[in-house]
C-alpha positions, 0 to 999 in steps of 0.5 A: 447357955453359951460356951466358948468351945471352938468347932472341931476343925475339918480335915482336908481330903488329901491330908486324910489320904496321906494319913491313911497311906502312912497308916497302911505303910506302918501296917505293912512295915509292922507285918513284914517280919518277912519270913524266910524260905530256905531250900536246896536244888539238886540233881535228881539222879545223884543228889548233888547240889546245883550252883548259881541257879536263879531262884524266884519267890513270888506272891500275889495280893493287895497292893498299889499299882499304876496309882490304884489299889489292885488285888493281884499285885505281884511281889517278887524276890530273887536270889541264886543258889550257893555252891552246894545248891542251897538258897535262902530268901524272904517272902517279898510281900506283906503277910496281911496282904498276901496271906503268907503264901508264895510260889517258887520257880528255879532255873539254871542253864542246861537244867529243866526249869522247876515252877509252881512250888507252893511254899509258906514262910519258914519252909525248907524245900528240896527241889530236884531237877534233871538235865534238859533232854535233847529231844522230848516226846509230845504231850497233852491232856487226856480226857476220860469220863461219862457222857450225859446218858451214862456212856463212858469214854476213854482216850486214844493217844494216836488220835489225840482224842476221846472215844466211846469205842473201847476197841479204839481207846488206849485207856478206858475208865470203868469207874469215875468218882468225883468226891473223893477222886477215884478212877478205875482204868482198863486197857484193851487186849494187848495193852497194860497199866503200871502205877508208880507212886510219887513216894516210890519215885522219891519225889521230894516236892510237888511242882508243875508237871512233877509226875511226868518229869522224873521217870523217863523210861516206861517199866519193862514189866509189871503191867496189868489190864486194870488199875484203881487210882485213889485220891490219897496216892498221887503217882504216874500211870504208865500205859502200854498200848496194844500196838506196843507204844508207851505213854505216861499219865499224871494222877494227883488228886491235889491238882486234879482238873475236872469238867463237864459240858461240851468236850471236843470230839464228843457229840453229846455233852459230858456229865463228868470228866477228868483231865490228866496230863500225859506224855506219849511216844508214838515210836517203838521203844519205852523212852519217855523223856519229857520236860513239863516246863520246856516241852513245846511238842504237841501230839500230831494225829496224822503223824501218829497214824503212820508211826503206830505201824512202824516195826520194832526197828523203827523203819518202814519198808519202801514198798508199794502201798494201797490207798482208798481215795474218798470224796465226801460232799458238803452233807457228809455223803460219799461223792466218789470213792475208789482204791488204788495201788501206788508204786514208789516214785511212780506218777499215776493219772486216775479217773474217778467214779462219782456217785449220781448227782456229784461232780466228775473228778479226775486225779492227776499226778498221784504219787507215793514217795518216802521222805527223809525219815522213811515215812510214806507221803502221797500227793495229787492234783484233783481236776474238775470242770471248773476247778483244780486242787493241788495237794502238798505231799501228805503223810497218810497212814492206816489208823485214821484218814488224812483229810483236806477241804476241796472247794468246787466251783461252778458258774452261777452256783455257790461254791461247794466244799468237798472233803478229800480223804486218803487212807492206807488200806490192806491189799484187796 
């Protein structure tokens, strides 16, 4: 039987895309009830509001970018704080595409920048900041855990490195548990540990580096030689080292970074390690000013090796010092080694005593000076049969050697790389 029905019309692809796009826009518009985020920025010390600070609320999610659909499109909204520090703005992205979660950042001239404050629609947050410090102590990431063979390893702030030697570690783990996170720390004789919880610090809202921001001086007392950290109690660990220097570590199970495999400074693979942000003052005193979002100073092990021996007044005596000069060959064996006593600002020329099969080294213009900061620096020239190596003035301390590479040339032979080490030693 025949019918007079017409075949259904075919829709043009471009028109289909247009309708799909319109439907997406309608979906977005219907979903954008754009929930509000409210808050207040205050001075942590006084609770006074901070006016005219720039507040940025950002979200990431699906959206169009450069003509295509991407999953990490950023949506941003910005406002400024009122005279009393309050602010209000809407989540900038559509909820179906962003999940309704956002991140706040806030900055004002002469104040520490606050970043990575997690918020949802309807949130009302209290953000606390401090004036930007004139100087800050260096910081980094401390790694502590267990090697594949079960050997625990701790952290040395002076060396800025992990170590399995408890005597060298400033803080060492006795127990490292993953789920739930639990960490038992100890210190060598003369050291100490003190924990101040997030609540005790009256921190209202978590942000990037918040556990290193607000307490800028290590407590004078209350330290013990063992500390147990639990997942449900975030806070700041203050460390007093055996050589009377202070550091602070952030422990927060909500943001705890862990890892395994190869760790720099460890010969064996690591079974499990925790990574704790820290700030460290290599000089005498309990001051620990640190700006997590603005600090650019990193730990300098060579400088720390010298600063760790500063007396309480922070000044080294300008006296003669004794150093060991060592050459290691490309196999790590000692090629030359001797001890020399240097008078300040006095040049010495020294002959080496190389081991069998090693080149003959001569050390010229060896000199000890004290820099503008009162720290000892050594410079020298190494002469060989076919080469000369000149060093710049180098900081040299007792706790670790100062090392540099010396390339030794000989006709018709490959270049050999030696390692020159200088280290201050006790008077022989």
